[in-house]
N, C-alpha and C positions, 0 to 999 in steps of 0.2 A: 708602236705608236706611243707618243708621249701622253700621259694622263693630263687632260685639260682641267684648268682651274675654274671651277664654277662659282657662281655667286648665289647666295641664298636669296629667296624672295624677300625675306625680312630685311636683309642688308640693302638690297636694291631699293626697297620702299623708303628706308631711312635716308639714303643718299639723294633720291630724286624728290623726296618731300622738301628737302632743303633747297634743291636746285629750282623746284617749281616756285617756291617763295621768292627766290632771287630774280627769276625771270619775270614774275608778275610785277616786281618793283621796277623793272626796266622796260615795261611795255610788252613783255612776252616775247621779245626777240633777243637772240644771243648777240653779244657785243662783237664777237669775232666772226669773220666770214668763212666759217668752216662747217657749213651745214646747219639746218634748222629742224632736224628731226629730234625733238626733245621728249624723253620718256618722263612723263609726269604721273602716270598711273602704273605701278609695278605689275599690275595684272596684264598689261599690254606688252610686256617685255618680249614675248615670242611672236609678235605680229610682224616684226621687221628684222632684217639681218644686221642692222647697224643703228646705233643711237648716238647722237652728237652731244658734245659739251658735257661730258660726264665728270662729276666731281668725285674725288676719292676721299674716303674716310681716313682717319689716322690709322685705323686698323689695316686698311688696304695698303697704305704706304709702308707700314712696318712689316707686313707680310711680304711685300715685294722686296724690301731691303734684305730680309732674311733669306729669301729664295736666291737672290743674286749673290749674296755672301756665300751661301752653301755651294752653288754651282761654280763659283770661281775660286774656292779654297784650294783646289788642285789644278795647277796650271801645267800646260804642256812644257816640257823642258826647253830651255833656250836653244840648245843645240838642234832641236827638232823643229824650231819655229821658222827658220830662214826660208824653207821651201814655200811656205804660204805667202811669202812676199815675192821672192824671185821667180817663182813658177806660177804666179797667180793667173797669168794669161792662159796657161795651159789648162788650169782647172775650169776657167770659164769657156774655153774653146770646147772642152769635152762636154760641158753643160749644154752648149748650143748644138753640138753634134748629136746629142741624145734627144733634146727637146725641140730643135729647130725653132720655128716661130710659134709653136703651139702652147707654150707654157704661160705666157703673159697675155693680158687683155689690153686693148687700146685704152688709153687714159681719156675717157670721155669727159672727165671732170676738169681737164687741164685749163680750159679758158674760164671756167667759173672761179677757180682759185688764182690763176695767173693770167688775167686779161692783158697784162703788159706784153705778152707774147704777140699780140696783134699790133700791126702798125697803127699809128694814130688815125682816128676818123674811120676806122674799119668796123663794119657791122657784120656779125655772124651769129647764127643760131640764138638770136635773142640777146646777145651781149653787144655793147657798144664801147669801144675804146676811144675816148675823146682826147684830143690833143691837150697835153698838159695835165691830164688826170693822173693821180697816183694810184687810184683804184677805180677801175671802170665800173660803170653802172651795170649791175647784174639784173637782168630781167627774167632769166629762167629760174624756175624753182630750184632751190638747193636741197641738200640732204642726201647727196649721192652716197651710196654705200662704199664707194671706192674699193670695189672687190679686188682690183689688181694689187692694192697695197697690202692685202692680207696674205699674199703669196710671197714667193721668193723675190728679193729685190733686184733691181737693175744695178749696174755696176760701172766702175771706171777701171783703172788699172794700177798696178804697182810698177816698179822700175823694171828695166831690162826687156829685151825681146820685142821692142816696138818696131813698127814699120812706118814709113812716110808715104803720104799720098803721091802718086806719080804725076808727072807732067804739069806740075804747078811750081811757079817760082815762090820759094819760101822767104818770109821776112822774119828774122829772129826777134824775140821779145826785147832784146837789148837795144833796139833802135831808140834814139832820143826823141822826146816829144817834138823838138824843133824839126827833126828830119821826117817826122811821121807824115806830114802833108805831102812832101815830095815823094815818099814811098808809095802813098796811095795813088799818086798821079803817074808814076813811072813804072811801077810793078804791075804785072798781069796776074790776076788771081780770080778764082770763081766768085761771082757775086759782086765784083768791083763796081758795077754800075748801079747796084741796088742802093736805095736810100735808107733801108732798114735791114740790119743783119742780126741773125740769131745764131748762137752756138749751143748745141746740146752736147754735153760731155757724158760719156758712158751711155750711149744711145741704145745699146743692145740690138734687138732685132727691129726697132722702130716703133715701139708702142706710143711714144710721144711724137716721133718724127712724122708719121703719116697723118695724124690729126692736124698737125701744124701745116704740113705741105698742102693738104686739101683745103686749108683755110686761107692760105696766102697766095694761091695761084693767080688771082686776079688783082694782086697788089704789087707794089714796088718793093717787096721784101724778098730776102734770100736766107735759107737755112743751111748752116753747116752742122754736121753731126759726126761724132767720132766715137770710137771704141777701140780698146786694145786687143779685142778678139777678131782676127781676120775672118773667122767663120760668121760672126755676127754681122760684120760690115757687108760681107757677100750676100747674106740673106736680105739685108736692107736693099742692096742694089738690084737684087732679083725680084723684089716686090713689084707687082704691077703698077702701083701708084708712085713708084720712084721716078722723079722727073728732074733731070740734070739742069733744066732751065731755072729751077727754084731751089735746088738742093744739091749739096756736095757732101757725100759720105766718104770718110777716110779712116784708115787705121792710125791710131795715135795713142801713146802712153803718156797720160798727163802728169805722171810722177817723174818722168825723165826730164831732168833739168835742162839739158841741151837740145831737146827735141823741138822742132820748129813747126809752126802752124802754116797753113796755106793762105794766110791773110796777115796784114801788118798790125802792129800795136794800135790801140785806140781806134779800132774799126768796127767794134761790135756794139749794138744797142742793148742786147740781152744775152746773158749766159744762163742756161738752164741746167740744174743738177738735181735730178730726182732719184733718190736712193742710189747715190754714187759715192759720195765722200765716206760713207760708213764702211765701204769695202776697202778703204785705204788704211794702212797702218797709221795710228794716231800721230806718230812723230813726223809723218810726211804731209799731213793735212794742211798745216799752215803754209808751207812752201807752195803747195798746189794752188791754194786760194790766192796767194800773193801773185804768183805768175799769171794766173788766169785774169786777174783784175787789171793787169797792164794792157789787156786787149780790149777792155771796155772803153767806149767813148766817155768823155765827161758828161754826166747825166745818165749814163747807161746803168742798167740794173742787173743784179745777180739774184736769180730765183732759186730757192733751195727747199727741198722737202726730203726728209729722211727719218730714220728711226729715233724714237725718244727713249730716255732712261726708264727702265722697268716695263717696257713694252712686253706683252705676253710672249713674244718670240724670244726675248732675252731670258725670261724666267723659266722657259721650258727646256733650256740647255741642260744636259747632264754634266756631272763632274768629269773633268778631264778634257773639256773642249775649250777651256779658257786660255787665251794667249797672254793677256794682261788685263788690267782693270777695265771692265765693261767692253772688252774686245774678245771675240770668240771666232772659232772656225767651225763650219758645218761639216757634216760627214762627207760632202763632196769636195772639200778643200777650200771652198770660198769663205770669205771672212766678213764679219759685220761688227760695227761699233754702235753704241747707243748713247746719244747726245743728251745734254741738258741745255736749257735756254742760255745759260751763262757761257757754256762752251761754244755754242754757235755764235753768240755775240762776239766773243773773243776772236774767233777765227776771222770774221769779216771786218770787225773794227780794226784789228791789228793789220789788216791788209789795206787800210785807208778808206774803207767804205762806211757810209752812214746808214743807220738803221731806218727802214721804212716800216717793216713789220717783223716781229719775232714772236711766234706763237707756239704754244704747246697744245697740240690737238689730241685731246683725250676722248676716246670713243668706247662704246660697248659693242663688241661684235658678238653676234648670237648665232649659234648653230641650232636652228629650230627643230631639226630632226632628232638631235641628241639632247635637246633641252639644256644646253650649256651656254654660258655667257663668259666672255673673255675681255679683259681690259686691254685696249690698244692705245699706244702712245706714239704720236708722230710729231716731228718738228716741222714747222713751215715758216720760212723767213724770206724777206726781200731787203736787199741792201743796195744802195746807190753809190756810184762814184761821183764825188762832189766836183763842182766846177772850181777851177783855180781862182784865187782871189784876184780882183782887178788890179792892174799895176798902179802903184801909188804915184 
């Protein structure tokens, strides 16, 4: 077991005294839609498993930098790194063979943070997605502890060893915009008659898939979901809630440049990537985002949530697990990268998308049994594909 980094009560008091003052000046509500469980009294720290909108002291930041520097000073030799890229699907397949669908929890928080997943004018569980809204009105109480994010992350794929979905006519991403409308009309693909289409990449065993599927069954929406682990996709298809009338799961490696999707370019309203891009080698990330963005309609949105720089899970790595700066491999061979806001913005803006939201989600995760508190850092972003300028 790794030794957990704990926070002293005095330090917590100092941090949240300042945060309390800031919140009082803004009406007592956080400015970001990332939960509202604010720790204002340090004596209450062990009353809940998670506290939202945590500010770090300069001492916290410096300690984190030092820990990351220490655990990355010894890197895995370059000759030994290739297998973590080319054999990535095998590591994840072994992971799912061992854990099946029992490791992750369904993401019940999904529509609170990403109401854009709902078709316009859809009401569900106290949330309303209004046509034209950039952020839906949230009526449910927030402050979810997001337990699933404190565990092992979901993933996408690296290159090689991908499979294509059978019995579907593929339309390659190279299709020109002028031919896109014809492709939509002449090609046959799952969900072609839906007015609202979603793609989740790196879907794993369906912890986002089934909350979405169960929410869009009575709408004119359709969900595509892919993963490069054949075992994971089979677990999705074997799930009792899997419904081919509203969902199409397929094996796909998003890093494979020539791999095709079972739908044409500019046909998606939403792309969802939750703890996916972090598992890809940093040098491949930009190409992945650019290729995926070609499948968004104009006005479509890319939803992103992943690990942030100096998250507790980064700082707990031991020496010898680092592949490159802020990029590590776990004991089971799966990999993880830790982002900054600036890096996230660069990935999506360089793909031609415009920023709607780009937030750093800092929380305090508490183990009440062991009386230990840990800093968690996640990134949450939303980027839109702009409409082309009107002809002059």
